[in-house]
C-alpha positions as protocol buffer text, in pm:
chain_id: "A"
residue {
  index: 1
  type: MET
  ca { x: 9696 y: 8920 z: 10941 }
}
residue {
  index: 2
  type: LYS
  ca { x: 9822 y: 9137 z: 11224 }
}
residue {
  index: 3
  type: ILE
  ca { x: 10124 y: 9056 z: 11433 }
}
residue {
  index: 4
  type: LYS
  ca { x: 10014 y: 9013 z: 11795 }
}
residue {
  index: 5
  type: ASN
  ca { x: 10336 y: 8892 z: 11952 }
}
residue {
  index: 6
  type: VAL
  ca { x: 10705 y: 8905 z: 11884 }
}
residue {
  index: 7
  type: TRP
  ca { x: 10987 y: 8734 z: 12070 }
}
residue {
  index: 8
  type: ILE
  ca { x: 11351 y: 8641 z: 12042 }
}
residue {
  index: 9
  type: GLU
  ca { x: 11454 y: 8287 z: 12115 }
}
residue {
  index: 10
  type: GLU
  ca { x: 11779 y: 8187 z: 12277 }
}
residue {
  index: 11
  type: GLY
  ca { x: 12077 y: 8195 z: 12050 }
}
residue {
  index: 12
  type: CYS
  ca { x: 12111 y: 8559 z: 11945 }
}
residue {
  index: 13
  type: ILE
  ca { x: 12462 y: 8624 z: 11809 }
}
residue {
  index: 14
  type: ALA
  ca { x: 12436 y: 9009 z: 11833 }
}
residue {
  index: 15
  type: ALA
  ca { x: 12458 y: 9065 z: 11459 }
}
residue {
  index: 16
  type: GLY
  ca { x: 12242 y: 9379 z: 11504 }
}
residue {
  index: 17
  type: TYR
  ca { x: 12046 y: 9351 z: 11175 }
}
residue {
  index: 18
  type: CYS
  ca { x: 11711 y: 9357 z: 11357 }
}
residue {
  index: 19
  type: ASN
  ca { x: 11787 y: 9693 z: 11518 }
}
residue {
  index: 20
  type: GLU
  ca { x: 11910 y: 9835 z: 11186 }
}
residue {
  index: 21
  type: ILE
  ca { x: 11598 y: 9717 z: 11004 }
}
residue {
  index: 22
  type: CYS
  ca { x: 11338 y: 9783 z: 11269 }
}
residue {
  index: 23
  type: PRO
  ca { x: 11466 y: 10007 z: 11559 }
}
residue {
  index: 24
  type: GLU
  ca { x: 11109 y: 10087 z: 11663 }
}
residue {
  index: 25
  type: VAL
  ca { x: 11075 y: 9722 z: 11785 }
}
residue {
  index: 26
  type: PHE
  ca { x: 11423 y: 9585 z: 11842 }
}
residue {
  index: 27
  type: GLY
  ca { x: 11681 y: 9727 z: 12077 }
}
residue {
  index: 28
  type: LEU
  ca { x: 12035 y: 9613 z: 12155 }
}
residue {
  index: 29
  type: SER
  ca { x: 12178 y: 9552 z: 12500 }
}
residue {
  index: 30
  type: ASP
  ca { x: 12519 y: 9674 z: 12611 }
}
residue {
  index: 31
  type: PHE
  ca { x: 12646 y: 9330 z: 12498 }
}
residue {
  index: 32
  type: GLY
  ca { x: 12476 y: 9368 z: 12158 }
}
residue {
  index: 33
  type: GLU
  ca { x: 12206 y: 9109 z: 12215 }
}
residue {
  index: 34
  type: ALA
  ca { x: 11864 y: 9200 z: 12078 }
}
residue {
  index: 35
  type: PHE
  ca { x: 11558 y: 9260 z: 12287 }
}
residue {
  index: 36
  type: ILE
  ca { x: 11202 y: 9382 z: 12223 }
}
residue {
  index: 37
  type: GLU
  ca { x: 11151 y: 9745 z: 12312 }
}
residue {
  index: 38
  type: ASP
  ca { x: 10898 y: 9796 z: 12597 }
}
residue {
  index: 39
  type: ASP
  ca { x: 10694 y: 10046 z: 12395 }
}
residue {
  index: 40
  type: ALA
  ca { x: 10702 y: 9852 z: 12067 }
}
residue {
  index: 41
  type: VAL
  ca { x: 10385 y: 9865 z: 11863 }
}
residue {
  index: 42
  type: PHE
  ca { x: 10372 y: 9552 z: 11656 }
}
residue {
  index: 43
  type: ASP
  ca { x: 10078 y: 9625 z: 11425 }
}
residue {
  index: 44
  type: LEU
  ca { x: 10236 y: 9950 z: 11302 }
}
residue {
  index: 45
  type: ASN
  ca { x: 10570 y: 9781 z: 11227 }
}
residue {
  index: 46
  type: GLU
  ca { x: 10465 y: 9450 z: 11068 }
}
residue {
  index: 47
  type: GLY
  ca { x: 10676 y: 9500 z: 10757 }
}
residue {
  index: 48
  type: CYS
  ca { x: 10998 y: 9568 z: 10934 }
}
residue {
  index: 49
  type: ILE
  ca { x: 10934 y: 9292 z: 11194 }
}
residue {
  index: 50
  type: LYS
  ca { x: 10896 y: 9038 z: 10909 }
}
residue {
  index: 51
  type: GLU
  ca { x: 11203 y: 9175 z: 10733 }
}
residue {
  index: 52
  type: ALA
  ca { x: 11411 y: 9159 z: 11057 }
}
residue {
  index: 53
  type: ALA
  ca { x: 11301 y: 8797 z: 11117 }
}
residue {
  index: 54
  type: LYS
  ca { x: 11387 y: 8706 z: 10756 }
}
residue {
  index: 55
  type: ASN
  ca { x: 11731 y: 8862 z: 10780 }
}
residue {
  index: 56
  type: CYS
  ca { x: 11833 y: 8729 z: 11121 }
}
residue {
  index: 57
  type: PRO
  ca { x: 12132 y: 8510 z: 11050 }
}
residue {
  index: 58
  type: VAL
  ca { x: 12044 y: 8258 z: 11324 }
}
residue {
  index: 59
  type: LYS
  ca { x: 11660 y: 8280 z: 11283 }
}
residue {
  index: 60
  type: VAL
  ca { x: 11579 y: 8347 z: 11648 }
}
residue {
  index: 61
  type: ILE
  ca { x: 11329 y: 8627 z: 11583 }
}
residue {
  index: 62
  type: LYS
  ca { x: 10979 y: 8484 z: 11598 }
}
residue {
  index: 63
  type: PHE
  ca { x: 10636 y: 8640 z: 11565 }
}
residue {
  index: 64
  type: GLU
  ca { x: 10271 y: 8528 z: 11598 }
}
residue {
  index: 65
  type: GLU
  ca { x: 9993 y: 8661 z: 11380 }
}
residue {
  index: 66
  type: GLU
  ca { x: 9625 y: 8675 z: 11459 }
}
């Protein structure tokens, strides 16, 4: 199944793991909070998106598969 959407729910604690694991998809704001990069390509980064979601300490990274 391909990932068609990725989002970050409220509650990010700025741990930064998502950016370390998958910098092609997740950026960090000046305050350290995660965001989805504007040019992120989800289907080419499925493995690292799933890994980032799994390793998020507060489980706020969500994704939707087709």
